[in-house]
N, C-alpha and C positions, 0 to 999 in steps of 0.2 A: 916516325909517319908515313899514313897509308901512303901507296902511289899516288891514286885517283887525287892526292891533297899534294901532288908537291905544287902543280905550279897554281896553286891558292897564293897569293897573299893576301895582307892584312886591308888592304882599299878593296875587297871584293863582295860581291852581293850575288845572292841568289834569289829567287823567289819562287815560289809556284804556287799553281791550283790545277784542283782535279775535281772534276765530274760537277763544276758548280753550272747550274741556270747563267749568270752574266760575268763565266767568267773572265772575258777579254777586257770588260770595264774593270777590274777588279787586278784584274795584269798590267793595264792600265797604271794604275794608280800607285799599286806597287811598284812597277820597274820605274816612276816617278818617282817615288821616295829614294831611290838607288841609288839614283841618277848624282848625288855630293860625292861617292866614292870613287869619283875618277870616270872618266871616257873612254875609254885602251880598246875596249873593245866592247861588242855586245854581242846576245848574241838570243834563239827563240826557238823551240822547241813544240809543235803544235801536233796534236794529236784528230781522225776522224775515226776513234775507234776501231780501224782497224790496222794503219796504215801511222809512223809517225814522220813528220818535213822539219828541215831544220836549216835558217838560217843566220848567220856571223857575218862581223863584218869589226873590223879594225877600226877607230880611229885615224882621221889624214893628221 
């Protein structure tokens, strides 16, 4: 197994979108469709074309 994937398990979900004019709305629906996989934590990365900004949190 790849070292990057060791932390992933059966309940993980990943959603990505790049370069679409309605990226925010599509991402909202994509993340909504993944919520059944559990709520141990969440994260999002956004870019303005120059830098990446990340936010993540664990569920309480």
